[in-house]
Legacy VTK file of the C-alpha trace (Angstrom):
# vtk DataFile Version 3.0
C-alpha trace
ASCII
DATASET POLYDATA
POINTS 416 float
11.247 -22.041 -3.170
9.476 -20.555 -5.699
11.360 -18.263 -8.521
11.292 -14.459 -8.304
11.310 -12.272 -11.429
11.874 -8.573 -11.592
9.260 -6.560 -13.591
11.342 -3.782 -14.247
10.913 -0.281 -12.458
12.154 3.553 -12.676
14.479 5.486 -11.231
14.265 9.798 -10.701
16.807 11.917 -12.130
19.458 12.482 -9.145
20.512 15.395 -10.420
17.359 17.416 -8.883
17.041 18.971 -6.511
13.853 18.337 -4.865
13.758 21.255 -2.146
14.035 23.897 -5.080
11.982 22.766 -7.117
9.223 23.333 -4.110
8.203 19.700 -3.797
8.599 16.703 -1.100
8.300 13.594 -0.390
4.652 12.787 -1.606
5.527 14.677 -4.771
9.186 12.332 -5.384
6.810 9.371 -4.547
4.102 9.857 -7.066
6.636 10.340 -9.245
8.593 7.690 -9.536
5.961 5.144 -8.446
4.100 6.092 -11.426
6.609 5.987 -14.241
8.192 2.965 -12.123
4.401 0.500 -12.322
4.398 2.489 -15.726
7.516 0.412 -16.844
7.172 -2.875 -15.348
3.893 -3.182 -17.703
1.350 -2.056 -14.581
-0.970 0.764 -13.603
-2.576 1.936 -10.802
-5.877 0.540 -11.120
-3.724 -3.416 -11.992
-2.563 -2.567 -8.217
-6.254 -1.923 -7.253
-7.165 -5.476 -8.555
-4.463 -7.087 -7.179
-4.954 -5.963 -4.066
-9.474 -6.734 -4.290
-7.584 -10.529 -4.333
-4.751 -9.481 -1.279
-2.153 -10.674 -4.140
0.490 -6.954 -4.054
2.071 -5.611 -0.910
4.026 -2.431 -0.877
8.380 -2.826 0.730
9.640 0.967 1.566
13.500 1.346 1.657
14.492 4.755 3.111
17.315 5.867 6.391
16.117 8.535 8.113
13.473 10.634 7.159
12.841 11.734 10.500
15.589 13.783 10.612
15.277 15.445 7.105
11.899 15.314 6.519
10.894 15.396 9.802
8.112 12.022 8.957
8.013 8.241 10.210
5.611 6.012 9.219
6.296 5.872 5.298
4.822 2.744 4.617
1.553 4.370 5.261
2.953 7.730 2.792
2.133 5.531 -0.423
-1.895 6.309 0.637
-0.879 9.972 -0.271
0.244 8.811 -4.041
-3.301 7.152 -4.629
-5.986 5.678 -3.613
-4.750 2.404 -5.103
-2.889 1.525 -2.285
-5.722 2.233 0.270
-5.447 -0.972 1.716
-2.200 -2.581 0.213
-0.030 -3.931 2.822
2.959 -1.448 2.791
5.755 -1.130 5.630
9.174 0.759 5.739
12.681 -0.900 6.485
15.088 0.591 7.443
19.093 -0.578 7.439
21.691 2.882 7.302
22.467 2.651 3.019
20.968 -0.584 3.190
17.594 -0.126 3.739
16.028 -0.321 0.241
17.927 -3.694 -0.038
16.770 -4.642 3.043
13.657 -3.907 1.209
14.015 -5.670 -1.376
14.737 -8.940 0.644
11.704 -8.673 2.481
9.880 -8.324 -0.911
11.354 -11.353 -3.011
10.714 -13.403 0.460
7.010 -12.845 0.329
6.949 -13.630 -3.520
9.195 -16.777 -2.633
7.559 -17.510 -0.627
4.103 -17.626 -2.561
2.595 -15.202 -0.147
2.194 -12.530 -2.418
2.352 -12.601 -6.232
3.457 -8.802 -6.939
5.762 -7.253 -4.260
6.795 -3.316 -5.619
9.448 -1.884 -3.955
10.687 1.904 -3.387
13.977 3.378 -1.970
14.076 6.977 -1.370
15.910 9.575 0.663
15.571 13.494 0.017
18.842 15.142 1.745
19.581 18.154 -0.042
16.976 19.998 3.056
20.214 20.528 5.218
23.272 22.109 5.090
26.200 19.595 4.475
27.329 19.891 7.761
23.834 18.581 9.453
23.627 16.323 6.640
26.433 14.773 8.114
25.473 14.671 11.301
22.573 12.799 10.856
24.363 10.275 8.476
25.923 9.836 11.275
23.731 8.020 13.144
24.310 5.109 10.553
27.632 4.313 12.967
27.188 3.885 16.917
26.429 7.925 17.141
27.297 7.586 20.351
30.989 6.242 19.796
31.409 7.613 15.955
29.517 10.190 15.141
28.261 12.617 17.881
30.165 15.552 17.272
32.161 14.765 14.792
32.066 16.519 11.883
31.561 14.487 8.608
32.028 11.136 10.386
31.809 8.648 7.134
34.627 10.302 5.555
36.418 9.665 8.615
35.465 6.021 8.936
35.715 5.289 5.453
39.282 6.943 5.937
40.073 5.026 8.382
39.531 2.035 6.047
42.712 3.147 3.662
44.517 3.256 6.508
43.584 -0.235 7.595
44.014 -1.638 3.903
48.019 -0.513 4.455
47.937 -1.468 7.645
46.894 -4.709 6.655
48.966 -5.503 3.343
52.099 -3.626 4.466
52.919 -5.079 0.576
50.953 -2.293 -0.838
53.005 0.497 -1.830
50.962 3.747 -0.212
51.219 5.182 -3.529
50.204 2.564 -6.111
47.008 2.344 -3.126
46.142 6.024 -3.406
46.717 6.526 -7.188
44.171 2.920 -7.458
41.791 5.330 -5.606
42.055 7.735 -7.691
41.544 5.837 -10.865
38.220 4.031 -9.077
37.088 7.948 -9.376
37.840 8.736 -12.275
36.169 5.680 -13.965
32.970 6.096 -11.640
32.749 9.761 -12.965
33.555 9.141 -16.358
31.107 6.046 -16.608
28.341 8.746 -14.997
27.995 10.788 -17.941
27.150 7.857 -19.761
24.178 8.006 -17.853
21.160 10.439 -18.384
19.856 10.364 -14.862
23.001 10.455 -12.934
24.083 13.398 -10.096
27.542 13.842 -12.228
26.770 13.768 -15.732
27.459 17.043 -16.963
30.745 17.214 -14.347
34.563 16.883 -15.632
36.933 14.982 -14.149
40.761 14.206 -15.012
42.983 11.409 -12.718
44.803 14.485 -12.267
41.975 16.255 -10.197
41.068 12.809 -8.591
45.189 12.386 -7.416
45.530 15.476 -6.713
44.165 15.883 -2.747
44.664 18.245 -0.224
43.997 21.604 -2.601
41.414 23.394 -2.172
39.419 21.830 -5.201
39.926 18.701 -4.333
40.368 19.185 0.036
40.669 16.289 2.494
37.671 15.148 4.702
38.846 12.660 5.945
42.206 10.816 6.648
43.924 10.107 2.943
40.704 10.714 1.429
39.236 13.868 -0.192
35.961 15.152 -1.785
36.796 13.376 -4.946
36.970 10.071 -3.067
33.420 10.606 -1.783
29.693 10.068 -3.076
27.431 12.412 -3.679
24.990 13.861 -1.210
21.634 13.655 -3.335
17.936 13.591 -3.619
16.386 10.427 -4.896
13.860 7.666 -5.598
13.922 3.752 -7.257
11.225 1.813 -7.963
12.087 -2.060 -8.467
8.797 -4.485 -8.880
9.226 -8.118 -8.600
6.399 -11.439 -9.026
6.089 -14.880 -8.680
6.303 -17.230 -11.969
2.417 -17.615 -11.950
2.066 -13.824 -12.661
4.712 -14.667 -15.109
2.553 -16.765 -16.843
-0.779 -14.441 -16.398
0.170 -11.740 -18.089
2.785 -13.798 -20.573
5.553 -11.940 -20.169
9.007 -13.263 -21.800
12.572 -13.042 -20.986
11.821 -11.310 -17.295
14.789 -12.056 -15.312
15.548 -13.355 -12.073
16.483 -13.350 -8.776
19.765 -15.944 -8.734
20.769 -15.464 -5.356
20.967 -13.601 -2.613
23.090 -13.017 0.622
23.002 -11.049 3.570
25.588 -10.956 6.954
25.766 -8.233 9.390
29.570 -7.010 10.936
30.103 -5.675 14.203
28.677 -2.178 14.592
32.458 -0.019 15.516
34.662 0.050 13.024
37.383 -0.623 15.693
35.932 -3.937 16.400
35.287 -4.274 12.350
39.040 -4.186 12.316
39.859 -6.575 15.180
37.404 -9.589 13.762
39.126 -9.268 10.556
42.523 -9.875 12.015
41.988 -13.945 11.138
41.041 -13.282 7.727
43.278 -12.400 4.571
40.216 -9.895 3.977
39.924 -6.481 5.321
36.461 -6.941 5.456
35.438 -10.348 6.072
31.576 -10.596 6.314
31.163 -8.514 2.891
32.984 -11.022 0.965
31.094 -14.113 3.139
28.187 -12.440 1.627
29.074 -12.504 -1.712
30.131 -16.598 -0.875
26.799 -16.729 0.055
25.243 -15.004 -2.568
27.509 -17.115 -5.209
26.469 -20.259 -2.978
22.410 -19.726 -3.447
23.065 -19.163 -7.261
25.110 -22.131 -7.673
27.310 -19.327 -9.979
30.954 -18.179 -9.270
33.198 -14.747 -10.042
33.477 -16.002 -13.791
29.761 -16.062 -14.659
29.135 -12.437 -13.169
29.522 -9.975 -16.569
28.810 -6.715 -14.982
29.024 -5.566 -11.379
27.301 -2.036 -9.248
28.862 -1.842 -6.242
28.862 0.409 -2.676
31.342 2.744 -3.525
30.440 5.243 -0.683
34.254 6.277 -0.978
36.430 5.091 -2.788
38.336 3.364 0.160
35.006 1.356 -0.501
34.794 -0.053 -4.084
38.611 -0.967 -3.557
38.066 -3.454 -1.165
34.885 -4.883 -2.558
37.469 -6.189 -5.605
38.848 -9.350 -3.939
35.269 -9.714 -2.207
33.842 -9.858 -5.113
36.915 -12.733 -6.046
38.120 -10.590 -9.076
41.767 -10.164 -7.006
43.478 -12.008 -3.795
42.757 -9.586 -0.660
46.215 -7.063 -1.155
46.332 -7.305 -4.803
42.860 -4.972 -5.629
44.989 -2.608 -7.615
45.699 -5.251 -9.981
42.203 -4.806 -11.473
41.978 -1.311 -11.908
45.436 -0.987 -13.095
44.955 -3.139 -15.865
41.480 -2.064 -17.306
39.656 -4.802 -15.737
36.882 -3.311 -13.782
36.839 -0.407 -16.727
33.270 0.534 -18.874
34.772 -1.673 -21.122
37.168 -4.381 -18.783
36.547 -7.679 -18.837
34.662 -7.140 -15.117
33.272 -3.598 -15.157
32.185 -2.104 -11.818
29.759 0.745 -11.569
28.934 1.196 -15.507
26.277 3.506 -13.790
28.476 5.833 -12.867
27.898 4.172 -8.980
27.260 6.523 -6.177
30.090 8.786 -6.419
29.116 9.782 -10.084
24.894 7.954 -10.319
24.878 9.527 -6.935
23.917 8.653 -3.328
20.360 9.082 -1.826
20.724 6.918 1.288
17.617 5.021 0.965
17.512 4.382 -2.818
21.306 3.353 -3.065
20.255 -0.785 -2.883
16.984 0.076 -5.284
18.634 1.682 -7.648
21.698 -0.462 -8.171
19.325 -3.669 -8.867
17.143 -1.244 -10.955
20.715 -0.711 -13.154
21.161 -5.120 -12.626
17.715 -5.216 -14.474
18.809 -2.937 -17.351
21.987 -4.335 -18.036
20.373 -7.612 -18.116
17.722 -6.866 -19.979
19.706 -4.678 -22.343
17.763 -2.024 -21.526
20.924 0.601 -20.170
21.590 2.656 -23.037
24.546 4.562 -23.304
25.686 2.981 -20.388
24.873 -0.512 -21.741
27.953 -3.284 -21.372
27.603 -5.999 -24.336
26.504 -9.268 -23.487
25.432 -9.422 -19.913
24.030 -12.397 -18.771
24.364 -11.756 -14.736
25.420 -8.974 -12.827
26.283 -8.558 -9.032
25.598 -5.830 -6.460
27.142 -4.747 -3.355
24.913 -2.415 -1.188
26.006 -1.555 2.310
24.794 -0.102 5.712
27.297 1.704 7.883
31.067 1.292 7.767
30.029 -2.118 5.927
27.739 -3.111 9.178
25.362 -4.244 7.070
25.713 -6.585 3.787
23.407 -7.099 1.222
24.798 -9.293 -2.228
21.961 -9.676 -5.059
22.929 -11.496 -8.056
20.015 -10.758 -11.090
20.151 -12.392 -14.348
18.670 -14.328 -17.330
16.981 -17.843 -16.473
LINES 1 417
416 0 1 2 3 4 5 6 7 8 9 10 11 12 13 14 15 16 17 18 19 20 21 22 23 24 25 26 27 28 29 30 31 32 33 34 35 36 37 38 39 40 41 42 43 44 45 46 47 48 49 50 51 52 53 54 55 56 57 58 59 60 61 62 63 64 65 66 67 68 69 70 71 72 73 74 75 76 77 78 79 80 81 82 83 84 85 86 87 88 89 90 91 92 93 94 95 96 97 98 99 100 101 102 103 104 105 106 107 108 109 110 111 112 113 114 115 116 117 118 119 120 121 122 123 124 125 126 127 128 129 130 131 132 133 134 135 136 137 138 139 140 141 142 143 144 145 146 147 148 149 150 151 152 153 154 155 156 157 158 159 160 161 162 163 164 165 166 167 168 169 170 171 172 173 174 175 176 177 178 179 180 181 182 183 184 185 186 187 188 189 190 191 192 193 194 195 196 197 198 199 200 201 202 203 204 205 206 207 208 209 210 211 212 213 214 215 216 217 218 219 220 221 222 223 224 225 226 227 228 229 230 231 232 233 234 235 236 237 238 239 240 241 242 243 244 245 246 247 248 249 250 251 252 253 254 255 256 257 258 259 260 261 262 263 264 265 266 267 268 269 270 271 272 273 274 275 276 277 278 279 280 281 282 283 284 285 286 287 288 289 290 291 292 293 294 295 296 297 298 299 300 301 302 303 304 305 306 307 308 309 310 311 312 313 314 315 316 317 318 319 320 321 322 323 324 325 326 327 328 329 330 331 332 333 334 335 336 337 338 339 340 341 342 343 344 345 346 347 348 349 350 351 352 353 354 355 356 357 358 359 360 361 362 363 364 365 366 367 368 369 370 371 372 373 374 375 376 377 378 379 380 381 382 383 384 385 386 387 388 389 390 391 392 393 394 395 396 397 398 399 400 401 402 403 404 405 406 407 408 409 410 411 412 413 414 415
């Protein structure tokens, strides 16, 4: 199969509130698309010329704009960005919080099959159009809404609070205090990393271990079982563009040192959380399909965990990042706390996780999180991450999940 190269891309400032600015869907798409193309060494005229030769297509990741901004048919809205997109094949892809990871998959598949030479992927979500209670109800559609979301206030904190409960149940030798301390430290690491990222939502915030570990207070109230506010990702407006291309296009343009997609994994777990827990009974892993997704990516790439220098993971809640640690192969299942306590996953550790700040620190515009993580792998591999650059990165791995780890996507991006 043909190689898929990553040309670059762009991210909006996740601190912004687009509704307060009086701007909406078309505005955020215009801004991120213009910036993304420039960073990838392209412009709108290039898009038009490529389209004239049927060599370009666009892929849009978004979860639930039908609720947040009352709009569907999102692929076609790129024609509102610029007339260069008239006639360009474009469609929307959806898989809850993994929506733009699905869009990347579709784009990479088209390039790999030599159907298009350039694939433009944009992920976006505008979430600050409604209050947190209504937004939480919208997000409940990422679960089995009739059974796990409808009529439940903030259903996802409760689902991932249950993941914390089930983790302690599955590993009875795991001390509860040690586990909860590890979750607090995961939160602190992500907030600390976010302060290095000029586009992160919480770059001006301060978070101490005492704040994160003291749950059930006015400033850190419980929101789902054992989990409190500082265990949660952010409600975010944001968009990200990444541009993929073929080897032929690389040769035409004379690009050098562009990274490639080395491997990927995609697995789907049972929809209902209860069935996920039943499904894991024969596995040492709390989320066996997440682990299998990682293994698939390692196998396709020919790499192992030892070859991965940096990770971007889906820390929608601290309990999800904790489960990801063993899924990556950094520790044995049930011993994830070892990677936290040893400093392994810290910014200056042997295997840093979320130098960007992750979903907790950088932000979580649902439809954009997959492309944002993917773009951050590109930045790390090309050494363009600025103040949050990790030294010596050759290969990076990202995990993007949709729902309660129902849809699982992994990508490995690295130098040839």
